[in-house]
C-alpha positions as CSV (number, residue, x, y, z in Angstrom):
1,M,-9.9,-7.9,-86.5
2,Q,-12.3,-10.2,-84.6
3,E,-12.2,-10.6,-81.0
4,P,-11.7,-14.1,-79.6
5,K,-14.9,-15.6,-78.3
6,P,-14.9,-16.4,-74.6
7,E,-14.6,-20.1,-74.0
8,Q,-17.8,-22.0,-73.2
9,P,-17.8,-24.2,-70.1
10,K,-17.8,-27.7,-71.3
11,S,-20.8,-29.9,-70.4
12,S,-19.6,-32.6,-68.0
13,N,-22.3,-35.1,-68.9
14,V,-22.2,-36.0,-65.2
15,R,-25.5,-37.8,-64.1
16,Y,-26.7,-36.7,-60.6
17,F,-28.8,-38.7,-58.5
18,R,-31.3,-37.4,-55.8
19,R,-31.4,-39.4,-52.6
20,L,-34.1,-42.0,-53.8
21,E,-32.2,-42.7,-57.0
22,A,-28.9,-42.7,-55.1
23,A,-30.1,-45.5,-52.7
24,A,-31.5,-47.5,-55.3
25,Y,-28.3,-47.3,-57.3
26,V,-26.2,-48.5,-54.1
27,R,-28.6,-51.3,-53.5
28,S,-28.7,-52.5,-57.0
29,S,-24.9,-52.0,-57.7
30,Y,-23.6,-53.4,-54.4
31,G,-26.3,-55.4,-53.0
32,F,-26.3,-53.9,-49.4
33,P,-29.0,-52.1,-47.9
34,C,-29.3,-48.5,-48.4
35,S,-32.2,-46.0,-48.0
36,P,-32.8,-42.3,-48.7
37,R,-33.4,-41.7,-45.0
38,W,-30.0,-43.3,-44.2
39,L,-28.2,-41.1,-46.6
40,A,-30.1,-38.1,-45.1
41,K,-28.9,-39.1,-41.6
42,L,-25.4,-39.7,-42.8
43,A,-25.4,-36.3,-44.5
44,V,-26.0,-34.7,-41.1
45,I,-23.8,-36.9,-38.7
46,G,-21.1,-37.7,-41.4
47,G,-19.8,-40.9,-42.8
48,G,-21.9,-40.8,-46.0
49,P,-20.9,-40.4,-49.6
50,I,-19.9,-37.0,-50.9
51,F,-22.9,-34.9,-52.1
52,R,-23.5,-31.5,-53.8
53,K,-26.6,-29.3,-53.3
54,A,-28.7,-27.7,-56.0
55,G,-30.6,-25.2,-53.7
56,K,-32.0,-27.4,-51.0
57,T,-31.6,-30.7,-53.0
58,P,-28.7,-32.9,-52.3
59,L,-27.1,-34.6,-55.4
60,Y,-24.8,-37.6,-55.6
61,T,-22.7,-38.7,-58.5
62,P,-22.2,-42.3,-59.5
63,A,-18.4,-42.0,-59.0
64,D,-19.0,-40.6,-55.5
65,L,-21.4,-43.4,-54.5
66,D,-19.3,-46.1,-55.9
67,A,-16.1,-44.7,-53.9
68,W,-18.2,-44.7,-50.6
69,A,-19.8,-48.1,-51.1
70,Q,-16.4,-49.7,-51.9
71,S,-15.0,-48.1,-48.9
72,R,-17.7,-49.8,-46.8
73,I,-16.9,-53.3,-48.0
74,G,-14.3,-55.1,-45.8
75,A,-11.6,-57.3,-46.5
76,P,-12.2,-61.0,-47.5
77,R,-12.3,-63.3,-44.5
78,K,-12.5,-67.1,-44.0
79,S,-14.1,-67.0,-40.6
80,T,-16.4,-64.7,-38.5
81,S,-13.7,-64.8,-35.8
82,M,-11.0,-63.2,-37.9
83,T,-10.4,-59.5,-37.4
84,A,-10.1,-57.1,-40.2
């Protein structure tokens, strides 16, 4: 009788971006300014996108960048004097 093989972890095919690529993704996808230095600052003070680390390297997923960028976009307004 054969022993069952242990299940192999499924590859998730998730693309991870380094800060340079993450900033370029936000700029090209959403059209607002984003730089690697700004993402680094937000990683320290808070308020930035969720990230993971591989050793010392911070990594961002497109889904986390999308959620963060969309949360920064305000509601539609007809005038600059309107409050959110």
